N, C-alpha and C positions, 0 to 999 in steps of 0.2 A: 504494500500500500504506500503510495506516495504522500508524504506530508507536505502541506502547503504553508506551514508555519515555520518560522526560524527557531532553531534550538539555541536559546541564549545562555544555556548552562555552560559552565567551564568544562573543558575536556580534561579528564583525569586519567592518570596512568598509575596502576598499582600492581603488585604481585598478588596472584589469586590461585585458588585451587577450586576446580569444579567438584562440588559435593553432591549435586543432585540434578537429575534430568526429569522433567515432568511433561507429560502429554495428556491433554484432556479434550473432551468434546465440548463444543461451544455452540449454542443455539442463539443466533443473533436476534431472531424474533421468535420467542417461545411459542410453540404450537403452530407456526406458519410454515416452517421448513422441515420436511420429514427427515432430512439427513443433516447431521451437524457438521460444522467446520472443525478442523483440528487446531488446537493451540499448542505451541511448544514453548517451554520455558527452561532456561538454564539458571542454576543457583550456584553462586560462588561464595567462598569464604575468603575474607581478606583481613588484614590487620585493622581495617576501619569498620569491619562488621560483615554482615551477610548482604549480598546483593543478588537480585534476580532480574532477568531480562527475558522478554518475549522475543523469540527468534523464528526464523524460517525453518522449514523441515530440513533443508540442506545443512544449515548451521547446526541444527539439533543432531543430525546423524553423523557429522564429521568429527565430533568430539566425544570423548569417553569420560565417564565418571572417574575422578582421581587425578585427572590431568592437571598439571601446574604450569603457569606461565604468566606473561604480562597481560593484564586486562586493561583495555582502553575503552572508556565509555564517556558519554556526554548526556547528562540528565538521565532519562530512562532508556537511552539508546546504546546498545552494545556496538562498539565500533570494530574492535578486534580482540582476539584472544590467542595467546601462544603463537604458533606458526600455522594454525588451522583456519581461523576466521580472520579475514582481512577486510579492510575498508576498500571498497571498489570505486569510490566517488572521486 
C-alpha cells in the first residue's frame, strides 16, 4: 500500500534480535468479505525495548526467528533488517 503522507519521524538504527513472527487473518469489513486478508508482523527485541512492524509476506518469509542484526526503522515503518530486508526506495 502506498502512503501519501510524509513520515516525519526520525530514522533510527539499533541492534535487534527477531523474537517472534506473527501471521493473522484480517477482515477489513467484518461480514462483507468471505475471505480474509493476511497480516504479517515481525517482533524485535532491542536495548530500547520491544518493537513490532507490519511487513509484506516477502519480508515475513525471508527472515527467521532468532536472527540478529541492525534494525533501521522510521516511526512505525521497518526500513531494513540485517542483510535480508533492504530499503528499495
